[in-house]
N, C-alpha and C positions, 0 to 999 in steps of 0.2 A: 529550646533547651527545657530540661526539667524545671518546673515551677518549684519555687520555694516550699510549698507544702509536700511535693513529692520527696524532695530532699531530706526535709525534717523528719519523715517518717523512717528514714535509714538510721539504724542505731549508730550512735557517735563511735562506738567502738570499732564499727566496720569501716567508718571512714577514716579513723586514725591507722587502721591496719593498710588501708589503700595508700596512703601517705608513707608509712613505714616500709612499703614494698615497692617505692618507686624504682624505675630503672636506674637513675642516678645514684641510688644507694646500693642497689643490687651488685652493681659491678666494682663496688669498692669493699674493702675490709671493715669490719664494725669499728675498729680503733680509728680509721681515718676521718670518722664522721660522729664521734661519740658525743662531742659537745654541741652539735647543732641539731641532733635528731629531736630533742625536745621541743625547742621553739619552732622547727620547721613543722613538727605534727601539730602543734597548736595553730599555727598560720594556715596550714593546709586544711585543717579541718573547718576553720571558719571560712576559708575562700570557697570550698566546695558547697557549704551550705548556702552561701551568698551567690553563686553564679552557676552552680551545677557541676557535673562531673566532665561533660565533653570539653570546656575550656580550662578547667583547672587541673584536672587529674594528669593529662598527657602532656601539657604544653606548659603553663607557667610554672607549676611546681617543679617540673623536671629542671626547667631553665634555671629557676632559683637555686635549686640545690646545685647544680653544676657549676653556677657562678660562685656559689657561698665555698664550695669544696675545692675548686680550682684555685681561689685566692688564699686557702690555708695554707700555713707552713708545711712542708713534708717533713714527717717524723721518721728517724731511722734509729732503731734499737740495736745495739751490739749483741751478737749472739754470744752469750756466756752460760756457764753451768749455774744451776741454782746455788746462790750464795747463802752464808750463815744468817747475814741480815735479812735476806728474802726469806729463809726458813722461819727465822724468828717472827717476821711480820706475818707469815702465813698461819703460824700458830696462833697469833693474836686475833686474827680474823675468823679463825675456825668456827667458833660458836655462830658467826654471821654466815659462814658458809653451810654449815649444817642446818640452820634455819631454813635457807633456800632449798636445800634438798628436801627437807621435811614437806615443805609447802609444795614443790614440784613433783617429787617422786615418793612421797609418803615414808620416808625413811631419813634418818640422820646420817646413814652411812652413803658412801659414794654409789651411785645407781649402776655403775660397770665395774667389772672386775680389773679391767686394763684399759690402757689408752687405746689399743686396737679396737676393742669393743666400742669404747665412746665415738670412735671416728666412724664406725660402721652406722652407729645410729644417726650421727650428724650427716653422714652421707644420705641415708634414707629420708631424713627430715628434709634435706635440700630437695630431694627428687619430689617429695610431696608438696614443698613450697613451689617448685616448678609447675606442677600440675594444677595447683590452686590459682597460681598466675595465669595459665591458660584459661580456666573457668572464669576467672575474673575479667579476662580480656574479652571474652564471649560476652560476658554480661554487659561489659561496657559498650560492646559493639551494638548490641540490643538496645541499650539505653540511648546511644546516639540515634539509632534509627527510630526510637520512639520520639525523640526530641525534634528530629527533623520533621516527623509527621506532626507534632503538636506545633511546631511552627508554621507548616502549611495550612493546618487547621485555623490557626489564628489568622492567618493573611486572607484566607477564603471567607473566614467569618466577617472581618472587616468590610472585605468586598460586598458581601450580602446586605451587612447592616447599613453601609454607606449607600447603597443603591435604594434600600428601602426608606431611609431617611429622605432621600430624593424624591421618591414616590409620594412621600407624606407631605413634602413642601408643595409639591404640585396639586396634590388632592387632599388638602387638610382635614376634609370632613371624614376622611378614613379613620382619623385618629379616635373617632366616637363609636367605631365598631358597626356592626349591622344594624343595631337599633337606632342609631342616629341615622344611618341612611334610610330605614323604613320610615322614620318620623319626618324626614325631609320629603320623602316620596309622598306620604300622605297630606303633606301640606302643599303639594303642588309645586314644590321646588324642584327645578331641573338638577339632577345629580350627574355629575361627570364621573365616569370610573376609569381606572387606567386602561390603556389600550392592549389589545391582545398581545401585541409585540412586547409591551412592559410587563404584562403578566408572566409570559414565557421566559423572559430573562430573568426575572425574579425567581421563577421556579427552577430554572438552570443553576443559578447561584446557590440557592438553597441545597440542591443535590450535591453540587461540588463541594460545598462546605462539610455536609453530613459524610460524604466518602473519605474525606480526610479525619474526621474525629478520632483520636487515638482511644484506645480501650483503657480504662483504669485498671491497673494492676497487671497488664499485658507483660511488662518486663519482669516483674517478681522482684524479691529481694536479692541483694548481691550474695554470692556464694559464702558459705559459712566456712570458716577455718576448721581444719581438722584438729582434734585434740592435741596431737603431737606438734602442730604449728603453734598453738597457744603456748604449749609447755616451753617450746624453743624461744619464743618471743619474750616470755616472761624470764627466762634464763637470761637472755640477752640484756633485758632491762636491768636485771639483779647486777650484771656484770659491770653494766655502765655505772651504777651506783658505787660499787668496789673501785672502779677505776677512777673515780673522782677522789678517792682516798690514797689508794696505793697504785702505783704506775706499773704492775705486772705487766709482762707481755700478755697480749690477748689471748693467743692460743693457750699458753701456759696457764692462764687463769681459768680459761674453760676446761682445761684437763683437770685442773684442781679440784674444780666442783663436780665434775662428771666421774673422774677416776683416781681422785685423791693423790695424783702427782704433784710432786712439789712446784709450785710456779717460780717462774724466772724474773728476778728483779734486775734489770739492766744496771750496769755500773753508771751508765750515763746515756742520755738520748742527744740526738743532734737533730736541731730545726733548721731547715734551710729557709730562710725568710725571703720573699720576693716582693719588692714594693715598687711597681711602675709608676713613673711620673712623666706626664706629658709636659714638655717644654714649649715655650712660646713660639719657638722656631719651627714647631711641628714634629720634632725628633721626641721619640719615646726612649726613656731610659728605665730598665727595670734593675734597680740595685739588689744585689743579693749578698746575704751574710749568714753567718751560722750563728744559732743560740744554742747553747750547751746547758743541758741540765744534768746535775750530778749529785750524788749523796757524799762525794768526797772518797778518801782511801783509794785514789786511782794508782794502779800499779804501772810500772815502765810498759808493760805489754798494753794496757788499757789506753795509756797516753799514745803509744805509736799507732795504735788501731784508730784512735780518736783523729789523730793527725791525717791518717790516710782517707778515713771517711769523710772528712771535710773537704780535702782536696778532691776527691773523687765526685762528690756531690756539687762541688762548687764548679767542676770542670777546669780545674787549674792543671795544666799539663807541663808547665815549664817550672824550673826551680827559682829562677831569677826574678827578684821583685822590680818593680819599676823603680828607676832612679832620677836624680835632678836632671841628669843631661838628656834623659828621655823626655821629660816635660819641656825642656829647652827646644829639642828637636820637633816636637809636637806644635808648639807655639809658632815656631819659625815658619812652619809648613802653612799653618792655619792663617798667619798673617798673608801670606802669598794669594790666598784664595784658590781659585781654580788652577787645575794643571792642565794645559791645553792638550788636545788630542793630536794636534797637527804632527806630522813627521818630522822628526828631528828637535821638536819643542820640549819633549819629555826629556831629552838628554840635556837641554840648554837649562831647564827648569832646575834639575837636580845638580847640575855643575855648578849653577849659582847659589844653590843652597850650601853646597860645599865650600865655596870660596867665602861666603858670608859666615860660615862657621868657623873656618880657619882664621878669619880675621878677628872674630870675637872670642876665639879660644887657642890662642897662639901656643899655649902649653900642652894642647891636644889636638894637634891637627890630624885631618884626615886625608887620605891619598886618592880614594875613588868615588865617584859620584853613585855608583852601583851599590856601593857599601850603605850610603845614606839612604836610599830607596827601600833597600832590604829592612834596614833597621827601622824605618818608619813603618813598614808593614807589620813588623813583628810588634811593634808599640800598640798599633790598632787591634791587633789580634789578641794582644794580652789584656788591654783595657776591656774589649767587648767580652771576653771571658769573665771579667769581674762584675760588669754591668749588664751583661745580656741584652744590650741595647744597640741602637744604630749610632754610632759615633759620627760627627760631621766630618766627613773626609774630604781631602782635597780630590776633586774628580778628575780621574785620568781623561 
């Protein structure tokens, strides 16, 4: 792999861009990773400097990003028209937005006359980014080949030097060079030299080592970002900073900066939180719940939309909530353990459940065993909708 000195020659800004354009980021919307981009960039830069590109760039970093983003809560924003509050907040940050425009586009006015023109520019930049990625992939491929060659050279070098060390241990007078050899010869001391076979092997090892020696500067520097990409990345950085203060929708904030279109401030956002837990039994439960962020002043329409959004994202398909008798039936089945697969035994099992139920609930007797079996299946299905896990079922 690339040695530490070679990596350190790469400008840190280039390394940062390699991290920011990881595949794991590219297939997501920026507002999905706004709060992790900075620490990941810092970590990735230090990692690449430490171990090189081949190990860090495409493997560990992408996996780390995937793990982080898959664990993040999913954020949903309700589609609404620009609100009065949103317009007031947009006016408050207008000087900030104009500073961004001045820095990136050299004018405090919006750089594009319409949203359509802004979208055309963004599409063109995305194409340019795609081409930059291709050049980057080619550079990384060459860097990988250089690293492989450097590894092979190091291996051949070790073989040569190990064999030379063995020669010196066998013929220690060789450490003094030819002068010592002539002095010993003049003194009449018998001098033993390496055999022809030993000299030939040493020569072959030397040739093999030199054939694998990588050329310094052969790979060259990573491809530079085009100016448009630098502007786009700076725009994204600025949007991240605004997003920390005001949670406008990402696209509307982008269009506010580029085309002076009013940004949208959602009445609320819903975060679906997933928390997996491994139980001692080996069963994994992933508890899910909704976290709501709102500025208040919700209308009846907003509340209905919120209700439907939560149900949809949690996968709730039925209206009826679990009741006390559902829990009683679940425990009754769980206490029995396994349900035998034998012919006729399934019927026997559920009939015994029915009989036990009717004894314990004389005021609420049941007539058929099939009703209990279907009821139990619905309980399990409803519970799994809420937990997204594997409930310990009685096995059929």
